[in-house]
N, C-alpha and C positions, 0 to 999 in steps of 0.2 A: 716268754714274752710273745705278745701278739702284735704282728704288724699288719695294717690294713692299707692296701694300695687303693687310693681313692679312684673312683671312676674318672676317666679322662673325657672332657667335653671338647669335641672338635666342631667348630662352627664353620660351615662352608656356605658362601653366598654364590648363587648362580642365577642367571636370567633365562627366561623363556619368553618367546614372543606370545603376545596375547591379542586376540582380535577384539577391538573395541572401537566405538565411534569416536571420531575426532571432529570438533567443531571447526569448520574452515570457512573463511570469508572469501567469496567469489566476487571479484570486481567486474561489473558489466562493461563490455566493450561497445561503446556507442557507435563505432564505425561499422559494426556487424549486427547490431541489435536494432530491431525496428518494430513499429506498431502501426497498423492501419485501422481506420475507422470507417465502418459502413453503417449508415443510420437512415431511419425513416420515421415519419410522424403520421398521425391520423390512422393508427393501427396498420401501418405499412402501406397505406394508399398513396402517400407522397414521399418518394425517396429523396434523400438529401443529395444535392449536387455539390461537388467540391468547389470551393471558392477559387476565383481566378488567381493564378500564381502558386497553386498548390494548396495544401491544407488537409489532404486526406491521409497522409502517412508521415511519420516522424521517427527520429531515433530515440533510443532509450539510454538512461544512465542510472546509476545506483549500485547496489550490491545485494547479494544473497548470502545468508549464513546457513550452512548445511552440516549435518552430521554425516560423515563419510566412513564407511567400512569397506572391506574388500568386496562385499556383495550387496550393499545397500547404500542409498543416498536419500536423505530426508531434509527438505528445506524447513528451516526453523522460523518461529515468530521473530519479528524484527527485520525480516527481509523486505526491502522496499525498492521500487523502481519508479522513475519519473519519465513522463513523456516530454521530451525536450521541445523547446520552441522551434517551430519550422520556419517561421517568417512573421511579418506583421500583416494583420488582417483586420477587416471590419466584421462585425461591430467592434468599436473600441471598448475601453474599460468604463463601465457606467459610473457616473459621479453625480454629485449634487442632489437636490431633493428628489426622492423616490428613485434615485440611481438611474436617471434617464439622460443626464447631461453628458456631452462629449462622446456620444456613441459614434460620431462620424469621424473620429480620429483613429486611424489604424494603430494597433498595438501588437506586440509579440504574442503569439498563441501557438498551441500545439496542433490544433485542428480548426478548420473553418468550413462551414457549409451554408448553403441557402436552400430553402424549400419553396418552390413555386406554388404557393397555396392560395394565390389571389382568386382562383376560380372555385375554391372550396367555400361554400356559403357560411359554414360555421366559423371560419377564420377570417376570410375576406382580404388578407394582405399577404404578400410574400414575407417569409420569415428567414432571417439570417442569424447564425449563431457562431461564436468563436469560443473554443474551450481552452482554458488557461489554468496553470498551476496544478496540473493533473498528476497525482501520485497514487500508486497502487501498492497494496500489501499482498504478500503471498506466503503461505506456509502449508506444508503437507500435513494431511491428517493421518498418514501412515507412511513408513519408509517405502521408497521405490526400489525395484530391482536394479542392480548395477552389475555389469559384466560384459565382456566381449565387445567393448566399444558402444554398448547400448545402454541408454538411460531409460528405464521403464516409464510407462504412463503412470500418472498419479491422480489423486483426487484432492487437490489443494483447496484451501480457503483462499480465494482470489477476489479482491474487492477494491473499489475506489475509496481511498481514505481522505483525499482532499482534492479540491478543484472546483471551478465554477464555469458554467456556460453563460456567456454574455450575449444578450439578445438585442435586436433592433426595436423591440417593442415590449410592453409589459409593465406592470407596476408591482414590484420592481422588475427591472430588466435583467435579473440575475436568476439562474437556476443552479442551486447547490448540487453538485454531482454525487456526493456520497449518499444522498437519499435515494438514488436509483436502486431498485431492487434487482438482485442477481437472479437471472433466469437460468443460466447454465454456465458451466466451466469445463474446459478441455485443456489438458496439459500433458504433452508428450504423446508417444514416446520420442526420445531425443537421442543424441549421440554424445560420446565422450572421447577425448584423446588424452593421453598421458605422455608427456615428454619430460624425462627425469621425474621430478616431484611436482611438476606443473600440470594440473588437470584443467582442461577446457571443456565446458559443457555447451551444447546447443539444444535449447528446449523450446519447442513450439508451445504457444499458449493461445487460448481463445476465451473471451469473457463476453457474455450477452447480458445486457441490463435493460430494464424498462423503467421509464419515468412514471412516477405516481400521479403526475399532474394532468392537466386538461389536454395537452398536445398528444397524449398517447404515443409517445416516441419509444422506439426500440433501437438500441445501439449495439453493434458487434465490434469489439476490439480484437484483432487477431494479429499475431506476429511471432517473433522469435527472440529469445534471450540468449545471447552468447556471453559467457562469463568465465573467468579463469581464477584459480586459487592454488596455493601451494599446499600440497598434502604432506603432513608430518611423517617422519620415519615411523615404521611400525613400532607400536608401543611395546614395552617390556615390563615385566614384573619381577621383582627380586624375591627369590625364595630363600629362606633360611633353614638349613638342615642341621640338625643336632645329632651328632653321633656320640654314643656313649660307649666308651671303651670298657669292657668288662674288667673290673678290678679282681685281683686275686687275693684271697685271704690265706695268708700263710701263718702258720703257727710254729714258732720256734721256742724252745725252752727246755728246761729240765725239771723234773718233778722230784721232790725230796721224798 
């Protein structure tokens, strides 16, 4: 008689830590995040003066989505931040035919400037502008270095995706801000802190844009984004090991 001891399969599951990116939403802290605007028209010949009562700097709100590993940080598409309203300013919101009506009624705005251009023959009047509903998008073109409390400099796509400049003159008295061309972008380096699983980043940004229209304006937005997000626990992958116990072939019997 032949008896065959079948191989024994032993399944063992165990986990090992695996480095991988985790998408984390960072909520912007409006109390610590700010954006300032410096602008000029007529190819820089006429600098913008901040409107009475402020209008040159405001807070930021919104959120960033980022892939985070132990050594890299990458801001992903879908990250948006908004320039909050700083106060009520002139010009007001254009209405009516040709959007010229009610410009003398102050309305909430993020920034407000005026340009003393009355002495410029090509323009002939002083120009005032208030910027409203200003939203920016930002996403990195490559991961940034992360480590030692430092968030490396990046080369993000940073742009205005919505917003209007409301003027005290013009037909119409509206300048759509997303049409401004991006001249340069600077982002970082910044800092990070980690308390438990809560990561807080502080990221300097600067965006320079130019208007394609006849005022030949250039605007520099500069500030800092402070945002916090909860970092997930290190990921793990389950491995399945199969151990095959060697069977023994034993022959027992008698031969006639």
